[in-house]
Each structure stands twice: as structure tokens, then as C-alpha cells.
N, C-alpha and C positions, 0 to 999 in steps of 0.2 A: 337883329345882330348886322353891323355894321362890318364888313371884310373888304380888307383891301390887298388883294394879292399883288405880289410887287415879282414878275413871270418874265424868265429867262425869252418865251417865247409864248405867242396865242395861237392856236389853227383858228381859220382856217389861213392865216397869213400866211405869203410865201415862205418858202422853208422851213415852215414849222415842223418838229419832231414830235420824240415821241412825249416830253414836256409839256410842249404845245395842246398835245390833243388830253392830255391828261387835265391841263390847269381849265383847261375847255369843257370839256367831258363834266368835271366837279365843278365849277364855277354857275356853270347853269344851271345842271340841276340844285344846288345850293337855293338860286333865284326860284327854282318852282317851287322850294319849301316855304316862300317866305323872305328870306333874305337878303338884304339888301350888297351886293356883290360890286365892287370894282376891278378891275386887273389894270395894273399900270407896266408896262413892260418896252423895249425896242422896236422901234419904227422898220417893216421890213418893207422891200419893193413901194407900191405906189398905194397902198392904205390909206387912211384919210388920219390925223392926228388923234381923233375922237369919233366915236360911234357907241351907238350900244347892237348888241351880238347876243341873239335868244336872250333879253334880258339882262345881260351883265356890261355896264359901262367901261367900255375901254378906252384909257389915255394911250397915245404914245407919243416917246419921246425918238430924236435924231442922236445916235452914236453909232458911228462906223469904225469898227474892231475888227473882223476878220480881214487877215493880211495886214494890216496897220503895224505900224510902228509906234513908239510912245511917243514921240515929236511929231506924229501925226495923231492920236489920241487925244493928248492932256490938252489942246486947247480946243477941245471939244466936250469938256470934263461941265465946267461954269452952266455954261448952256442947256445943258443934261439933267446937271444939277436943279434948277431952276425948275426946270420943266416936271420934274417928279417933284418939289418940294410942291408945286405948283397943284396937283394930283393928288399929294395926300393932305394936304389943306381941305380940299374940297369933298375930300372924303369921309376925314375926321371919325377915323376905324376905330370899334372895337375890339379887331383884332388884326394884327398885321403878320398875314401869310411868305416867307421869304422863299420863291422857286425858283431863284435864280441870284447867283453868286452878283454880278454886274448893277441889277434891277436892284436887289436884295439892299447890297450897299448902301446907294443911290436913298433906299427909301427907309432903311433904317437911320440914316441921316438924320431925315426929313421928318421924320416921325418920333412924339415925343416917348421918353424912357418909361413912361407907366402906363403906355398901349404894350399886351400881354404880343408877346412874338412867337412863331409856331414857323420851325422852318422846315421843307421837304430836301430831304439830302436824294437828288436824282441819283446822282453819280460826282465823282471827288475831280473837282477842275483840272486840277493840273496835272491828273492820272489820263484824263479825257485830251487834255493840252498836249503828253509829251507822246502818245498816242496816235495824234492826228499830224504832230511834225518831224515825227523819228525819219524820214524822208525828204525833208521837205530843204534839206541844204543848210540851213541855218547851226551855226558855231555851238558845238557840246554846251560852252560855258554859259551862251547867251540863253539855250533853251533851259538850261537848269536855274538860271535867274528867273526866267520869265516863268517857272515853273513854281518858284519859291514864292516869287508875289503874289501869285493864284492861290497857293497853300494858304498865304498869311490872313490873304483877305475871306476866303470861304472857312478860315479858323474862326476869326474874330465874331461872324453873325453865326455861327455853330454854338460860340460862349456867351452870344449875347442872347439866344434864345430859351424861352420858357417852356419850349417841344420843340424835339424832333421827330422827324417819321422818315422811314424810308419805305420803298416799295417793293421789298422781298430782303429774307434772310440773307442773301449773298452781300447785297447795299449793306446793308449792317454790319455785317463784317468787313467790306471797303471802308466804312467811316471809322472804324476803328481801327484798323490798319495805316490808313493814311493819318489820322488824326488822337487816335489814344480814345480813354475812354472820356470822352469830352460830355457826354448825355447819353442816359440809357434811352434809348432810342425807338417807337412803336414801328411793327412793321402792319403796313396798310395796303395790300396789292392793290394795283388795278383794277380794274373791270375793262366791260365789251358790253359794243350793245344787243343783244340777242335776237333783237326785232328786225336789227338792218343786216346784221351777219346772220345768215338763214341757206338750211341747203336747197331752199327754190330759189334763191337770187340771181341764179344764173339760167341762161348762159351769157359767158363773156366770148362777143362773136370773133375778136382779136386768137382765141383760141380754138373757139370750135370749127373754127374755119379755115384749120389749118390744115393741110393735103395727106398730114401724120397718119398711119394703119388707125381705124378707130380702132382697131385692139391694144392698142396700146397703151402702157397708164404714163398720164400727162402731171409730173412734179413742177410744184411754181416754189418762188421766193418771189418775197416781196422784203428788198433791203435800198438802202442807199446805197450807194457802189464805191465802197470807202474802204481803206485798208480796217481790218479786223472784223469784217463782217465775214470773212470768207469766202470769198466767192472765187477765188484760187483755187480751194479746196476742193470746192462744190465740181468747180468743171473738170478739177483732175479726176475725181472719184466718178463723175456722170461720164467720164470718157473711158474708164475701166467697165463701171455697170454696160454703156454702150455694144461693147463687144455681145455682149451675150445675148440682150434683149433690146436689139437693132430696131425697132418699134415704138421706142420710150420716148418720149419731148418734155425739156427741161425750158419751162419760162423763166425768164427775168425779169421781172417788174423794179422800175427803179431809174435811178438815175444819177450821175454823179461823175470824178472827176476820175474815175477807175474804166470808165464804161470804153475805148477804147483800146488798151490791154487787153480787158478783159475775150473783146471780141476778137482781139488780134492771139489771143491764148487758146479759143474755141475752135478758128480754124488752124491753130497749129499741131492739136489735138484730132483735128478730123471729126469733129461732131458739131463744125457751125451748120451743117443742114439738120441738124437735132437739134438745136441749140437756138432759140429764139429771145432777141432782146427785147423788152414792150417798151423800153421807154419808162417815161414817169407815167404810171399811170392814173386817172383824177381820183379823188377820192368814192366821188359817184358810181365810177366804176369795179372800185376795187371788191364787193361782196361778190358782183357776179364774178369776179375773174378767181375768188377763191373757190364756191362754187365748184367754179368750170374745173379744177383739179380731182385729182385721185389723191393725192398729198401734196401737204406744203413739206418744204426742207430749209429749218435756220440753222446755216452752216456754222453759226459764229465762234472766232476764234479766242478773240477777247473784250473783255468788260460787258456780256449783257444784262444790262441791271433789270428790267424784267420783263419785258417782250412781249407788247399788248399785238404785234402781228401774230402771235403763237395764240394769244385768246381770240383772234379774228377768225383764224381758220380751224380751229376747233368748236367754234360758235358757227363756224359754216356747215359743217359735218364734216371736215375734210380733216384726216389724220396726219400727224408732226412726225416729221422727223428731226430732233436736233440733238447739237451736241450737248456736251455737258459743260456750255458753261455758264456762269452767272446764274439768274433768276429762272431759267430756263430749265435746270432741276430742278428745283419746287415744284413748277408746273406741271411736266410732264410726270415726275419718278409719282406723284400720286392717282394721276389719270389713268398709266397703262397699267394702270392694280386693275380695273373694269375686267370682267370674266369675255368680255366681247373682243377685249381686243386682243387679237392672236400673236400680234408681234411687239416686241422693243421698239418704242419710241421715242428711249434716250440709249445713244449711245456711251459704250463705254468710254469712251477717248476721243479726242479732237485728232482723228486719224484716215486718211485716205483709203483705204483699204478695207476700216472700219464703217465709213460711210457706206461706201458701192455696196458690202454685203449687204448694209441696209435696205439702200433702195430695192436689192435685188429680191431681199426677203416681201417687200413692202409687193411691186409687180408683180412678183409670183401668186396673190393671193387672188381669189376669183373675187368678181365684182359682187359679188350677195357680200364676201366676209367684210368687205373695204366698208362697205354701206352697214354694217353692222356696227363695224368700228366705230363711224363716222357716228352716229346715232349715240352710243356712249360717250362721242368726247363733247357731243354738245350735251349731252343733259350732266357730262360734269361741269363743265363752265357757266352753264344755268343754276347750279347749284351752290360753285364757291366764287366765283367771279363776275358778280353783276355790277353795273356802275350805282347802282342802286345800295348795295352795301358796303361800298365805297366809302359813298356820301353820307351813309348813317353813321358810319364809323370816324369822317373828318367832323361833321359835327357837333357829333359827343367830345369827340376833341377839343373843339374851337370854343364850347360851350364851357369846358373846364378851365378855360383860359380865362375868359370874361366871369365864368364864379369868384 
């Protein structure tokens, strides 16, 4: 089978996110299973326009969109369209996989209508845009207009798809809420590489070498420092928690536009000596960071489509405390039923006091209790959330479209 994936981003390109990791992990494994897989995506950073990554042929085109206005974007579209069209002609796909609205729209235009289309709905584009620009100073009318244009483009792709896949039941609900019953989508969750993310991957020297009391609990979060990720909530809750557990530490991995603001917040709360902002942690170091933590915290306040970081922590044998937002509910509500897990992992609400209390309960556990819980967490993801399961499900659906 010849598969062409029109992707929003692609790991390990600079700035790639969860959808880029999903595309990378699934396409390289489909290549291993004997399929010819190509990816076309926008170029970010100094990566080449064309290369082969783990057996996947990657074609990149230039189109600068972030923080640009329509007069900046429109003149770039003809060259971008030609580049995507050339990539599509070279591939001659049996199936077109749409995994990003901009690249998807350009590829949909270039690929013949008789080629079946599968659309992976990672997140509602207009909703993401409105959340991202909420405090950006744009006039309301302009934000609403831009969101409307995004909604029209994404709706067209969904309507033209022969098959639609979401990564969680939550995102399936988002699809219906934003676009109505355009498709009866199938839920195919993401996965985790359990051989990479494992309990013996540590220690991470930037955490293990800290001067904190060895008896304290080490909490970790791995997030881009941007709105909706919940860092403010986490810092406030940790400050409350630290008054009772002064030896505990919080490690914040990730970078983004809120870093200075969050560092100042930790200082105002009086926990700057207990909170370590690790900044960007290279992917090669993430397994050891997860394995070095006693517990992982996912404090999302809005729109958690799935949560690959949650799976990476669980696979590392690190219990997770998470807010009941999006796909986190589906992952943790099942995991915490294991008898070896002594405390709730999923919070009842997005609330500072609730989170602080949960941190306290996990901190009060013995090392043996947390270790047993971590073993149950790892067993759960190895049974339910491997990339092998994900790829087998995607392969079946692609094959059905070809047939």
C-alpha cells in the first residue's frame, strides 16, 4: 500500500508537537510492515526540503503562518501549492491521510478525487486558535472571522473524507460539538514506546543532582509553557502543598511564552527554591526524567486531546495525577482501578484545593506503595496503549479504504 500523509508537523522537526509525534510513530511502523509511506508537511527550522527519516520519505514545503496576517500568507500560497502538488504526484498514493488542516487542504486539492481519504481529527482548529489568541490583543471581530475561516476549511476536509479517526472519545465529542454529525468517527488511541519509556531509564542528572532532601517527593510535569496547559494552577496548588511538605520539589520541563511569567509567579508564591524550571528537555533525556520522578502531574485546564505525556509517564512506572480534562479522563479512570494503586489519580475537578490535596496524598505514600502503583501503571499501558496496537488498527482502516 502506498500511503501519503499530509501532516501538520512531523517529529523530530523543531517545534513539533503531539500530532507530529503521532505521525512519526505510526508512519515509521507502517514502513516496517512493508508499506510505502510518504509525509508532506510544512518546513520548520533548518531541516531539509526532502529526506528519508526511519524509512519514511519526508517532503517539506515553505509556508510561514504563525503570527502572520492574510497579506503575508496569501502570496506564499501558490509556491506552497505547487510544492505539495509535486510531492503528491511523485507519491501516487493509494490512500491520502489528512492529519493537518493546512497541508491537508493543499494535498486534497492535488490528489485525484478517486483516491480515498482518511482524516485524523487531532483537535478542532478554530477552538485551538481562539484559545491561543485569547490574550493576544486582537479585536474580537477579527478573532471570530479567523476562527470562522478555519472552521470552514476544516469542515470541508471532514466532509470530503471517506473515513474519520479521533484519538479519544473526548475528541470525538469535540468533533460533533464543533461540526455536527459530519462523520461517524472511529476512536483509535495513540500509544507509547514501552521499551524507551521504562522505570530503569533514569536517573536524570538535572533532577537527581538537586540539593533537595532525599526524603522529599519529586513531582514532574512535561508541558509547553503556554495557556490552557495549567501551569498557574499547578504552581498555586504546589505552593499550598509545600507548606505541609517542605521537602518536596516540583520540576517543570518545557519551554514557551509563559516561562518568565511562571518563574515570577513561583517567586511571588515563595516556592522558587522548591520549583525547578528545566526548560526544554531533549527527547533523548525525557525517559530518564520521567523515571526520576515519584509522580507526574498533568494540570490541563482546557482541551487535552489525548495525552502522550501521560502514557510516557505511566510506561516509566511513574503514577500520574491529572485534571479531568479531555482524553486524560479515559486513560486515568481505567488505570486507577488497579488494586495496587492506593490513591485516586484523576481529580474530581479543575481546582487548586483538589490538586493540592492529591499531591499531599501521593506524597504521604511510602516508596514501596508508589513503586507498586508504578508497576501497575506500566502493566496497564503495556496491555492497552502500545504503538503496535495503534498501527494495527490504522493499517486495517487504511486497507478497508483501498478495498
